[in-house]
C-alpha positions in Angstrom: -66.4 -51.4 -41.1 -70.0 -50.4 -41.9 -71.5 -52.7 -39.3 -69.5 -51.0 -36.6 -70.2 -47.4 -37.9 -73.0 -46.6 -35.4 -70.6 -48.0 -32.5 -67.9 -45.7 -33.9 -70.5 -42.9 -34.1 -71.4 -43.5 -30.6 -67.7 -43.4 -29.3 -67.2 -40.2 -31.3 -70.3 -38.6 -30.0 -69.3 -39.6 -26.3 -66.0 -38.1 -26.7 -67.3 -34.6 -27.9 -70.0 -34.7 -25.3 -67.3 -35.4 -22.7 -65.3 -32.7 -23.9 -68.2 -30.4 -23.6 -68.9 -31.6 -20.3 -65.1 -30.9 -19.0 -65.2 -27.3 -20.7 -68.7 -26.6 -18.8 -67.0 -28.1 -15.4 -64.2 -25.6 -16.1 -66.5 -22.8 -16.6 -68.3 -23.8 -13.4 -65.0 -23.4 -11.4 -64.3 -19.9 -12.6 -65.1 -17.1 -10.2 -66.6 -19.5 -7.5 -65.7 -18.7 -3.7 -65.6 -22.3 -2.7 -66.3 -25.9 -3.5 -70.0 -25.8 -2.8 -70.6 -22.9 -4.9 -68.9 -24.7 -7.6 -70.9 -27.7 -7.3 -73.9 -25.6 -7.4 -72.8 -23.5 -10.4 -75.3 -24.1 -13.4 -72.2 -24.8 -15.6 -71.1 -27.5 -13.3 -74.5 -29.4 -13.0 -74.9 -29.2 -16.9 -71.2 -30.4 -17.3 -72.1 -33.4 -15.0 -75.2 -34.2 -17.0 -72.9 -34.1 -20.2 -70.7 -36.7 -18.7 -73.6 -38.8 -17.7 -74.7 -38.7 -21.6 -71.2 -39.5 -22.7 -71.2 -42.5 -20.5 -74.2 -43.9 -22.1 -72.7 -43.4 -25.5 -69.6 -45.1 -24.4 -71.6 -47.9 -23.3 -73.3 -48.3 -26.7 -69.6 -48.3 -28.4 -68.3 -50.8 -26.2 -70.8 -53.5 -27.3 -69.0 -53.9 -30.3 -65.7 -52.0 -30.2 -62.8 -53.7 -28.2 -62.3 -51.9 -25.1 -58.5 -51.9 -25.9 -59.5 -49.9 -28.6 -62.4 -47.8 -27.3 -60.8 -46.6 -23.9 -57.7 -45.3 -25.5 -59.6 -43.6 -28.1 -61.1 -41.4 -25.4 -57.7 -39.8 -25.1 -58.4 -37.6 -28.2 -60.7 -35.7 -25.7 -57.4 -34.6 -23.9 -56.1 -33.1 -27.1 -59.3 -31.3 -27.7 -59.6 -29.9 -24.3 -55.7 -28.8 -24.4 -56.4 -26.9 -27.6 -59.6 -25.3 -26.3 -58.2 -24.5 -23.0 -55.1 -22.6 -24.6 -57.6 -20.4 -26.7 -60.5 -19.9 -24.2 -58.6 -19.7 -21.0 -54.9 -18.7 -22.1 -53.4 -22.0 -20.7 -49.9 -22.6 -21.9 -49.4 -24.9 -24.9 -45.7 -25.5 -24.9 -43.5 -27.7 -27.0 -43.6 -30.4 -24.5 -47.6 -30.4 -24.5 -47.5 -30.3 -28.3 -45.3 -33.4 -28.4 -47.6 -35.1 -26.2 -50.5 -34.3 -28.1 -48.8 -35.7 -31.3 -47.9 -39.0 -29.2 -51.5 -39.3 -28.3 -52.9 -38.8 -31.7 -50.3 -41.1 -33.2 -51.4 -43.9 -30.6 -55.0 -43.6 -31.0 -54.5 -43.6 -34.9 -52.3 -46.9 -34.6 -55.1 -48.4 -32.3 -57.9 -47.8 -34.7 -56.1 -48.7 -37.8 -57.8 -51.5 -39.9 
C-alpha cells in the first residue's frame, strides 16, 4: 500500500478539488440573469479551473490505481456536495437521500478494501 499512497493522495486531492469546483459552479449560478452571465461569473470561471486541476490529479491517480476502483471512488464527491448543499443552500436531505449516501459510501468502501 505505501507504494500506492501518492496515487491515492492524488485521487483524494482530486475529489476534494472537484467538490470545491462544483460548489463554486453552484455559487456562480446563484443570482445570474442568464446563462451568459453565469458563464462569465468569477465563481464559475474559478470553478472550471478547479475542475481542470482535479482532472490532472485524477490522471496521476489512474496511473497505478485500477480505473474500476478510482472512478467509482469519485462518487464520494456526491456525498460531500449533498451534505454541503444541505447546509449552504438549505437543499433537502431526505431519508431517501441519506439512504443513497449510505449506499454510495458502502460501495466505495467495498471497492477500496484491501
